[in-house]
C-alpha positions in Angstrom: 79.9 41.6 49.6 77.7 40.9 46.6 75.9 37.6 46.4 77.5 35.0 44.2 75.8 33.5 41.1 75.7 30.3 39.3 74.0 30.4 35.9 73.1 26.9 34.8 71.6 25.6 31.6 68.4 23.5 32.0 67.6 21.7 28.8 65.0 18.9 28.3 64.3 19.5 32.0 67.9 18.3 32.9 70.6 20.2 34.7 73.6 20.5 32.4 77.3 20.4 33.3 76.3 19.9 37.0 79.7 18.6 38.2 81.5 21.7 37.1 78.9 24.1 38.6 79.2 22.2 41.9 82.9 22.5 41.7 82.9 26.2 41.2 80.2 26.9 43.8 81.9 24.8 46.5 85.3 26.4 45.7 83.8 29.8 46.0 82.1 28.9 49.3 85.3 27.5 50.7 87.5 30.4 49.5 85.2 33.3 50.6 83.4 31.9 53.6 85.6 29.0 54.8 82.7 26.5 54.3 84.2 23.1 53.7 81.0 21.0 53.6 80.2 20.4 49.9 76.8 21.3 48.5 75.2 19.4 45.6 73.1 21.7 43.5 71.0 18.8 42.4 69.6 18.7 45.9 68.4 22.3 45.8 67.4 22.9 42.1 63.9 21.7 41.6 62.9 22.1 37.9 59.4 23.6 37.9 56.6 21.4 36.4 55.6 24.0 33.9 59.1 24.2 32.2 59.0 22.6 28.7 61.9 20.8 27.0 63.5 24.0 25.8 66.6 25.8 27.1 66.3 27.8 30.3 68.8 29.7 32.4 68.7 28.7 36.1 70.1 31.5 38.3 71.3 30.4 41.7 72.0 33.3 44.0 74.0 32.4 47.1 76.3 33.5 49.8 76.8 31.3 52.9 73.5 29.7 51.9 71.3 29.5 48.8 69.3 32.7 48.7 67.2 32.4 45.6 66.7 30.2 42.5 65.2 31.7 39.3 64.3 30.2 35.9 64.3 32.2 32.7 63.8 31.1 29.1 67.1 31.4 27.2 67.2 34.0 24.5 70.5 34.1 22.6 71.9 37.4 21.5 73.5 37.5 18.0 77.2 38.4 18.2 79.2 38.9 15.0 81.8 41.5 16.1 84.0 42.3 19.1 85.5 45.6 20.2 88.8 45.4 21.9 88.7 47.2 25.2 91.7 47.6 27.6 91.1 47.4 31.3 94.0 46.6 33.6 92.2 46.9 36.9 89.2 44.6 36.4 88.9 41.6 38.8 86.2 38.9 38.4 87.8 35.8 39.8 84.5 34.8 41.5 81.1 34.9 39.8 79.5 37.7 41.7 76.0 38.8 40.9 77.3 42.4 40.8 78.5 42.8 37.3 78.6 46.6 37.1 82.3 46.8 35.9 81.6 44.3 33.1 78.5 46.1 32.2 80.4 49.4 32.0 82.9 47.8 29.7 80.1 46.4 27.5 78.8 49.9 27.1 82.1 50.8 25.4 81.4 48.4 22.5 80.5 51.2 20.0 79.0 49.7 16.9 80.2 46.2 17.8 78.1 43.5 19.3 80.4 42.7 22.3 83.7 43.6 23.8 86.9 41.6 24.1 88.7 42.6 27.3 92.5 43.0 27.3 94.2 43.1 30.7 97.9 44.1 30.8 98.2 43.1 27.2 96.7 39.6 27.6 93.4 38.4 26.1 90.8 37.6 28.8 87.0 37.3 28.1 84.0 39.1 26.7 81.6 40.7 29.1 79.4 37.5 29.1 81.6 34.6 28.1 85.0 33.0 27.9 86.5 32.9 24.4 88.3 30.2 22.4 90.4 30.7 19.3 91.2 28.4 16.4 94.8 27.8 15.2 95.8 27.2 11.6 95.8 23.5 12.3 92.2 23.6 13.5 92.9 23.2 17.2 91.0 25.4 19.7 92.8 27.2 22.4 91.6 29.5 25.2 93.5 32.2 27.0 95.2 31.1 30.2 94.3 34.6 31.6 90.5 34.5 31.9 88.7 36.9 34.2 86.5 34.0 35.3 87.1 30.3 34.9 83.7 29.5 33.4 82.1 26.1 33.7 81.9 25.4 30.0 85.6 26.4 29.7 86.5 24.0 32.6 84.4 21.2 31.0 86.1 21.6 27.5 89.5 21.7 29.1 88.9 18.6 31.3 87.6 16.6 28.3 90.5 17.6 26.1 88.4 19.5 23.5 90.4 22.7 24.0 93.8 23.7 25.5 95.0 26.7 27.4 97.5 29.0 25.8 99.3 32.3 26.5 97.5 34.7 24.3 98.5 38.3 24.0 96.8 41.0 22.0 99.7 40.8 19.6 98.9 37.1 18.9 95.6 37.9 17.2 97.1 37.8 13.7 98.2 34.2 14.3 94.7 33.0 15.0 92.1 32.0 12.4 88.8 32.4 14.2 87.0 32.9 17.6 84.0 31.5 19.5 82.3 32.6 22.6 81.6 29.9 25.2 79.6 30.0 28.4 77.1 27.7 30.3 74.6 28.3 27.5 77.0 28.0 24.5 79.4 25.2 23.8 82.1 24.7 21.2 79.5 24.0 18.5 76.8 26.4 19.3 78.7 29.5 20.5 78.8 32.5 18.1 81.6 32.4 15.5 83.6 35.6 15.2 85.6 36.2 12.1 89.0 37.6 13.0 88.4 40.7 10.8 85.4 41.4 13.0 87.6 41.9 16.1 87.9 45.7 16.0 90.7 47.8 17.5 
């Protein structure tokens, strides 16, 4: 089995969204290894003294125990267009470090910047993020069929900033805009995708 991964935003030397990362890590440890004793990532992540106040990605690799913790400066990748890719057999319920299937789908993006993965007719995620869509009334919704329940997605749902919705590929014409969200990108900072830039 591949190691699991938590990617966590460190900003101003603070661990962001910690409660939701702890929740996902401990759920994965319980489901996959039967480990019931909770682990608090705040006790194992020690922010290096040489990190400045910028944004960093902290990668926590783990299985039954924490195997490695890495810190990398965050470099955002511009995304303005999504290529619709159908894949009915992809599974990514747990955040495994082995992302080969997602990477293979990303390579199918053609001239677009990213892919929007459709599974059995339902909208899921991009290769690196969950997605949210705006409705004509300005409200944001996220598919209730994500490949992975991301920590930013969980936070935005728990705080009432977005809602889940059944979103099929056929529903795209009813939506007015899209954003990508993940641990490094929230509802304000995630790339905005115009609907005419979601390419069939």
